[in-house]
Each structure stands twice: as C-alpha cells, then as structure tokens.
N, C-alpha and C positions, 0 to 999 in steps of 0.2 A: 621917367624923363632923364635927359642927359645934358651935361654941359662939360666945359673943360677945354683947355688949350691943347693943341698939338705941340710936340717938342718938350724941352726940359729947361727948367731954371738951373742955375749953378748948384743949388742945394740938392738936387736930385740926380744930377748927371753922374754922380759916383755910383749909382745903382747899375749903370750900364745896361738898362733894359732896351730891347730892340724897338719897342713901341711903348707909348704911355700906358702905365698900369691902369687897369680898370678897377675902380673902387665903387662899391655899392654903399650908400649912406642911408641908414634906416632910422627914422625918428618921427614920432607923431606930432612934433612941434615944428611948424614951418620955419620959424626963425632959426632953430638949431640946424635944420637941413641946409638952409640957404647959407648960413655962416660957414658950415663945414665945406659946402660946395665951393664957396669963394676961396677959402684958405687952400684947399687941395687943388683947385683949378690953377691958382697962381703958382703952385709948385709943379705944374705940368702934367698932372694926372687927369684921366678921363673919368668924370664923376657921374654916377647914376643915383637917382633918388627914389626911395620908397616911402610912402606916407605912413605906413604901418607895417606890422609884422606879416599880415596876410599878403599884402602886395609884394613884400620882400621875398616870401617863399615862392610866390608865383613867378617872380623874375628869376630866382635861382633855378627853377625847374626848366626854364627855356633858354637861359644864358649862363655864361661862366664869368667869374670875376677873380681878379688877383687878390682882392682884399674886401672884407665886409666890415663896416663900422656900424654898430647897432646900439641903440639905446637899450638899457636893461629893462626898464619898466615902461610898458605900453599896453593899452587896452586890447582885449581879445587874444592876440598872439604876442607874447612877451619876447624880449630880446633873447632870453635863454632858449625859448622854443625856436627862434630863428637860427640860433647857433646849432641846435640839435638837428634842425632840418637841413642846414648846410652840410653837416657832417654825414648825414644819411646820403646826401647826393654825392659828396666827395669828402672822404675822411681827411684829406690834406688841405682843406680850406684854411685860410688865415683869417681870424676874426678878432677885431678889437671891440671891446664893449665900452659903452658910455654909462657912467654911474654918477649920481648926485650924492652918494654916500661912500666916499673913499675911506678905505681902511685896509690894513694888512689882511684882515679876515676876508674882506671883499676880494682882494687880489688873489688870495689862496683859493677861494671858492671858484672864481672865474677861470684861473689857470688850470685848476684840477679838472674843470669841465672841458678844457681844451682851448680856451681863449688864448691868443698869442700875447695879449696885453690889455690894458684898459686905460681910458682917459676920463678925467673928472670934470664935472660942472661945478663952478663956472670954469670956462675953458682958459687954459694957458696956451696961447697960439704957438709959441715956440716949442713947447713940449709936445703938442699935437704933431707938428712937422717932424720932430725927431723920432717920435714913437712910430709914425707911419713909415718913415724911411727905414727905420731899424727892422720892423716886421717884414717889409717887402724885401729887404736885403737878406734876411734870414730865410724867407721863402725861396729866393733865387738860389741860395746856397744849399737848399734841401735840408735846412736845419730847423724847420718849424716843429713845434711840440707834437702836432698831430701825425707826424710821419714815423713816430717810434711805436712799434707794436710790442714792446716788451711786457706790457701788462702792468707796469708799476707807475701809474699816474703819468703816462706819456714819457717815461724814462727820466723823470725828474726827482725821483725818490731814492735815497740810499737804501738798498735792499737789506742791509744788515741791521740798521738802527731805526729806519722809518723817518729819519730826518730828511729835509730837502737837500739835494746835492748842491755843489758849489754853483753850477750854472743857474739853477732855479733861485738859490738864495741871493746870488749877485743881482739878479733881475729885481727881486723884491726889495733889496737894499737900495738899488737905484731909484725905484718908485717911491720908497718911503722918504728918502732924502729929498727928492723933488717935491713930494707932498708937503714935507716939513718946511721947505724953502718957501713954497707958495702960500702956505697957511701960517707961516711964522710960528711953528711949533718946534719944540726941541724933541730929540730922540736920542737913544743911546744904543751902543753895541757892546755886548759882553762876549768876549772871546775866551774860550777855555781849552786847556790841553791837559791830558792825563800825564802826571809826572812819572818818569822812569818807564814809559810805555814799552820801549825796546827791551828792557830787562824782563818784563812780564812775558812778552812775546818770545824772547829767547829761551825762557824756561818752559813755557806752556804751549808754544806754537801759536798759529793764527787763531785757533779756536779760543785760546785764552784772551787774545786781543779783542776778538769779537764780543766775548762775554763782558769785558770791561767797558767797551763802548756802548753796549746795550744797557748796562747798568747805569752809566752816566746819563744816557738819554732818558731812561726811566725816571731817574731822580729829577732831571730838568723838567720833564713833562708834568711831573707831580707838583712842581713848585711854580712853574711859569703861569702867567695870566692867559686867558683865552686869546687875546690879540697878539701875544708874543709869538715870534716865528723862529723855529730851530732849524739850523742848517749844518751840514757836515762840511768843513772846510779843509780837512786833512785827515791822515790816517787815525790820529788820536786827538784831533782838534775840532771843536764845535763852536758855532757862532749863534748867539741869541739876539735877535732883533727886537728892540724894546721901543715901540712907538710912544710918543708923548711922555717920555720918561727922563728924569734928571739923573745926574751922575750918582747922587747919594742913593736914590731908589735902586739904580742898577747895582750899586755896590752891596746894598742890603740883600738883594735877590741872589747875588753871587755868593755871599756868605751862607745863605740858606742852602744853596746847592753844594757848596764846599763841605758844610757840616753833614749834609745828607750822604756823602760818599766816603767820609774820612775813616769809617770803620773798615773799609775795603782797600782804598787807595786815596791818593791826594791829587789835587789839581792846581795848576797855576792859571791865573786869569788876568785879563787886561780889559779896561773899559775906555771907550771913546764916546764923546757926546757931540752931537750937532746942535747948535752951531759953536759951542764953546771951544772944542778941540779941533774941529775940522768942518769944512763946509761943502765937501764933495764926497761922493760914495767911496772912491778909492782911498783918499786920505783918512776917512773915518775908519776904514778897515785896517790900513797900515798903522795908524796911531794906536788902535786897540792891540794890534799884533806886537808893536814895540813895547807896550806896557806889559803884555803877557810874557814876552821874552825877558824883560827885566825882572818879573816875578820869578821866573825859572832860575835866573842867575842868583837870586837870593836864597835858593834852596827849595823852592816850590811851596805848595800849600799856602799860597799868598795871592791876594788880589791887589793890583795896582792900577793907577790912572795917571794921566799927565798932571803935572803940577800947575 
C-alpha cells in the first residue's frame, strides 16, 4: 500500500529531485510502519509499506524504489534477506536497515553487506530525517556504496592496511556520536601518527611506508576490543573509534599500542572524548588531531589529551 504527499517540505527541497522519492518501508510491526510512513510523508516522500520480508521481495520484483528501509529482524524473510534480494534485482539499490541493537559492530556488519546506513529503535525522528535525506542525496550523486565494483568491501577499505578509509570511518564516527548523544553514553577517539614517517619513506621508498603502516595496524588490531573500529585518516595517520570508553581507558589502550611498536618506530597520539572534550563528530576529530599535533611538537612517542 502507499501513502505520502506530493511536493516537498523545505527540509527535502535541497535534494532537487524531479519527483518525490519512492521509499519502501518494511517492518512486521504495524506501529513502526505507520510511524515511519507519517514521518517520511511529512517530508514529501512517497511511501510504500510491506508487512514482512516476503511482501517486500514481491514488491521489489514488480516495482522500483529510490530507497528501502527495512527492519533487520523479521519472521520467515529477514531484513538481511530483503537487502540481498534487492541487490540481486539491482546492485545499486540504497538500503537503510532498522535495528534495535545499535553498536559499531552492527554498523560495520550492515555497511559491509551493502547497507547505506542504519537507524535504531527507539526512533530519533530528527536523525531519521537526516539519514534518509543523506542517503538519497548520495544516491543522486551516484556515490552510494553499492556502485563501487572494486571488490574491497564496496570501496570503503584501505587496500594497504585493511583499515576503513576516511569516508567510511567518518560515517561511523557520525553514527557513534549520534548514538552516544541519544543514549547519553561517552565515547573516545584515539588518533595516531607514525613519527618521522617521511624520513622512513625517503630512505626506503613507498614500500617501506606501506610496511610501517601495516605493522602499526597489526599491533592496533591485536590490542583493540571487538567493538573498536580502525580507520585510516592520512598517509601515516590512523583513527581508532572507542565506543562507551572514557579518556583514561583510551589512554591506556594508546600506551599498549605505543609499547607494541616502539621496537620498530614511535607514534604520536591524541585523544578526544565525547561529551567531555567535544559534542559533535567534527570537533571530536579536530580535538584529537590538535592533541596529536601537540604530542608531535614534544618530540613524539607521546600521548596527549585536552586538559
């Protein structure tokens, strides 16, 4: 079934779509479908509903949509199976998953399977609107994850180290800060850079640089927790996202990593904590960056955080 207004509200006009985006909402709970229908219709989208995964797949086989929003856990045909069916029909589909178990692990799993993003229960209405608008804008720009055929988890993995690239990591940082804001949890960001990296590369070439970054990532991966997420944010710079982690815990982990590489090279690191040091994704990153730069100014092999 379908509902939705024609035309656009001011919040979606910036997408500059020629006609209202068609969104398929899939959930076995009536109240969830109706709520999402109301939210999205008010934004000017044309909303279709499927009561379960089986009905969703049937609709996908006879119609096309600009976006699919599907619950992850449903009887018989799950949201993951809906996502897979959508990609069999059109590899470029944009899919947002709904989950009641938000975590960085969940985000990594869903995005690695091709989901453009995810939203959590209980719903944050403003975050739903922003997420939907962002994914539709990315689709319009031809920048959805499913359009990359490079074979490296949809182009979001650094091929040298296996860490997430900056695009992917930035999205995960955005999601984690939003999750922490909504659930009043703290989180920390540990930013690390190899000291005197240019000197090593100047002597040994690009291969030497690659070996150093792989070594650092190996040590990080051996010491990080399962829910921590590693991203490459520069040629010799790496960011570690630490959900539900205080500054002292982040510092302790940083020293474990620093000790793990000191036989080969040294690192400078900076830490920023939400909400103590910053309350938005970009300030969290820039605060950690400033602390890391201060550590470098002190000669490296140091971890600093804001006072």
